[in-house]
C-alpha positions, 0 to 999 in steps of 0.5 A: 431245680426250676420245674415246669408242670403242665396240667398242674391244677388237676388230680395228679398235678396238684399232688405233684406240686405238693410233693415238689414244693416239699422238696424245695423246687422252684415251681411253675404251674401251667393250666388252662384255668389257674387258681387265684392264689398268691405266690410266696417264695418263702412257702415254696408256692407256685408261679401260675400261668394260664395257657392252653397247650394246644394253641398258646405260645409255650416257649416263654414258659419253658425257657430256662427250666431244668425239667418239664413234667407234662401232665395236661390232658383232657378226658371230656368231652368223650362225645367230641373226639376232635376236641380231645385229640386237639388237646391231647395229641396235638397239645403234646406234640406242641409241648415237645416242640417247644421243649426242643426249641427251648432246650429243656434238658429233662422231659417227663410225660404222663402216659397210662396203663391205657396205652398198653396193648391187651393182655391175655392173663394176669401175669404182670407186664413190664415196660417193654409190653407193646403200647398200641392201646387196649381198645379203640376208645379215644383215650386209649388211642390218644395215649398210644399216639403220645407214646409214638410222639415220645419215641420220635422225640427221644430219637431226634433229641438224644441229648434230652433225658426223656421219661414216661410214667404209666400209672394205674388208675389214680385216686385221692380224696380231693379229686373225688368231685372232679372224677365224679363229673368226668366219669359219673352220671350227671344226676349222681348225688353223694347220698346215692353212694351211701353204703346203706343204699347199696346192699348188693353190687353187680361186678362185671365178670373178669374185672380186676383193677389196679390203682395208685394214690395220687400222693404215691404217684407224685413221689414217683414223678418227683424221683424221675425229675431228680434221678438220672433215669430214662424210659418208661416206669409202671406205677401202681399199688401192690394189691390187685382188686377183684370182685370180693375186694370191690364188694368189701370196699363198697360194703356190699355183697358182690355178684357176677354179671356178664361183661357184655351186658354191662358194656351194652348198658354203659354204651346205651347210657353214654349215648344218651349222656347219662354217664361220662364213659363210653362202652369202648372204654369199658372194653379197655378196662377189661383188657388192660394188663396188670402192671409190674412195678419192679423197675420203679422200685429198683431205679426210683427207690419207690414204694407205695404208701397206700394200697389200691383199696385205700386209694379207691376208698379215699375217692369214694369217701370224697365223692360221698362228701362232695370233696374238692380243693381250691384248684379250679378243676378240683373244686367241689360241685356247687350242686352237692350239699 
């Protein structure tokens, strides 16, 4: 199959290209910044095209493809929601319009647990749970809007097999530097994450976390490309991380702190640009539901190979070591030793 992947150089895109290449697919990678890598058909490598989904002509890239996987997304700058709206909401609308014009038969789109409406308890929700977002954060609002775009696209194009994937937090070692840059403090350095410097760690009261390794998520995406499935799929590892689990991963003694204090500190730090995520995104973290993954396991034949704990550990280890890859968004931070 000829598969086009937008956002192909990012955290999920890089893992998906590896997975699809291992299955023998002909790959086209679309990204704003493309790597300087040769195309070698014998090695199943990728034909790269530089394009901004929010403004560039996409039809020539989609012509003749058997499936399109839309992963392109911009998290930063959180202080400029007009820019992220243009990239994420308008960009996705343009991708779907181009897919319709070029008669792409399969469209798989990245959604998120952050598209879901708040949950009142930890009972896992299935894919029918409302997708109105858990907070007013730009990221959540844009993910919810993309869900509406997909609803409309599917209704208008019943001939197209439309799939949306809603993963938990996605981690892998090679994306650690990128995720440090996106979410962390600008002054953060690997040595600051040394376990010996963190004897205790404050955990917001009520926090619980699901995650999935990028490699496991890539296998789920690949199955949605290859299998005749429609609709939404939740994807997460089987374990749910709580306070003691996070303390164990950080090798530190955890203690509860009121969520409102953490929220206030994050918001204040974000306003002076010391951290990359605003307070309303922290609100979303506390309100998102627990994902049930029965449908992915039954219809995609998918099972996680990594636990949420090991995925998070891989990212933290990579962050301590300044890990990255030769793809532009994932390159190691030059200021790190």
